N, C-alpha and C positions, 0 to 999 in steps of 0.2 A: 783421275782419282775423284771420287765423289766427295761431297761436303761432309758426309757422315764419318769418313775415315781421316780427314784432315781437319785438325782442330781449328786452325786459323780460318779455313773456309767455312766451317760450321759457325764460328763466331760472326763472320761476315754475313752469312745468310740470316742468322737470328737478328743481327743489327739492322739489316735492310728490311726484314719483315716488320720489325718494330717501327721503323721510320715510315714505311709505306702504309702500315695500318693506322698510324697516327694521322697522317695526311688524309687518308681516305675517311677517317672519322671526322676530321675537320671539315671536309667538303660535303660529305653525306652523313650527317649525324643520325638522322632518323632511321636510315636503313640498318645501320649497325646496332643502334640501341633497341630497335624493334625486334631484331633477330639474334640477340645476344645469347639466348638459350639454345639456338640451333647448333648442331654439331659441326657445321661447316663454317659458320660465321663466328662462333663463340671464341675460338682461339685468337682470331684476328681482333676481336673486341678486347680481349685481355691484353694483347700486345699494344693496342691503342691506349689502354689505361696505363700501362707501364711507360709508354712514350710520353703521355701527358704529365704524369706525376713525377717522373724522373728525367724530365727533358734536359736539364743541365748536364747530367751524367751521360745521357744518350748522345748529346751533341759533342761532348768531350771524347766519347768513345768513337764517334764518327771521324773526328779530326785525327785521332790517334791511328785508327784503322786506315785512313787515307794516307797518312804518313808512312805507315808500315808497307802498304801496297805500293806506294810510290818509290820508296827506297829499296824494297826487296822484290 
């Protein structure tokens, strides 16, 4: 079943996209800032902003999702 039809998998994909985009923006800030208006890089730049500004909540969500995946 794809992540579009399973809500838990969709949340996991969104959470991993936010975490990966935040790390990529930390390592390569110039590439993402320079191309933030691009239709390909723009959504990842926005995910990086969410990850930077809401990092405590994103980290709590990662821990909760890890527990859910581990238990179930």
